[in-house]
C-alpha positions in Angstrom: -13.5 -0.8 -3.4 -12.5 -4.4 -4.2 -9.1 -3.1 -4.1 -9.0 -2.5 -0.1 -10.6 -6.2 0.3 -7.3 -7.8 -1.5 -4.3 -9.3 -0.4 -1.3 -7.0 -2.1 1.2 -9.6 -2.4 3.3 -10.4 -5.2 1.0 -7.2 -6.9 2.7 -4.2 -7.9 2.7 -0.7 -5.1 3.5 2.6 -6.4 3.2 5.8 -4.1 2.0 9.0 -5.2 1.5 11.4 -2.1 3.8 10.9 0.9 5.1 12.9 4.0 8.2 11.7 2.7 8.8 13.2 -0.5 11.5 11.5 -1.7 9.1 8.2 -1.7 6.4 9.6 -4.0 6.6 7.7 -7.6 9.3 5.6 -6.6 7.2 1.4 -6.7 7.6 -1.8 -6.9 6.4 -5.8 -5.9 4.6 -5.7 -2.4 6.7 -8.6 -1.1 4.9 -8.0 3.3 2.2 -6.2 4.8 1.8 -5.9 8.4 -0.1 -3.5 10.5 1.8 -1.1 9.7 4.4 -1.3 6.9 4.5 -2.4 3.9 7.5 -4.0 2.3 9.1 -3.5 -1.7 11.5 -5.1 -4.4 12.1 -2.4 -5.4 15.2 -3.1 -8.5 17.6 -5.4 -6.5 16.7 -3.9 -2.5 13.9 -4.4 -1.0 11.9 -1.2 0.2 10.0 -0.8 3.6 7.1 2.1 4.3 4.8 3.0 6.8 1.5 3.0 5.6 0.5 6.5 7.3 2.4 8.3 5.4 2.2 7.1 2.5 -1.4 7.5 -0.4 -0.8 4.5 -2.8 -1.5 2.5 -5.8 -2.2 -0.7 -6.5 -1.7 -2.9 -9.8 -2.5 -0.6 -12.6 -5.8 1.1 -10.8 -6.8 4.6 -10.2 -8.0 4.0 -7.2 -5.7 6.2 -4.8 -5.5 4.4 -1.1 -4.7 6.2 2.5 -2.2 3.9 4.3 -3.6 5.3 7.4 -7.0 4.1 6.3 -5.4 0.6 5.4 -3.5 0.1 8.8 -4.9 -2.6 10.3 -3.3 -6.2 9.9 -3.8 -7.9 5.9 -6.2 -10.4 7.5 -8.4 -7.9 8.9 -7.9 -5.3 6.2 -9.6 -8.2 3.8 -12.8 -9.0 5.6 -13.6 -4.8 6.7 -15.8 -3.1 4.7 -14.7 0.7 4.1 -16.4 3.7 3.5 -16.3 6.3 1.4 -16.6 9.9 1.6 
């Protein structure tokens, strides 16, 4: 669960599942996070992903994070307690 409560900026993010199949397996370095989006640098371009439409991993962790569960500002997410089913 500690992966949910960390800052993700500067970490590598990999999309594992998405409602948009073109996003699956895309990865990059997180450069910004808002309440609803994550911005990544992928190669030479910056892409913006909607959190609610993706499931992703951070770094080399095998914890899959549902974007819809972390749909709050990063400063609020860091201090929140998450319960898993």
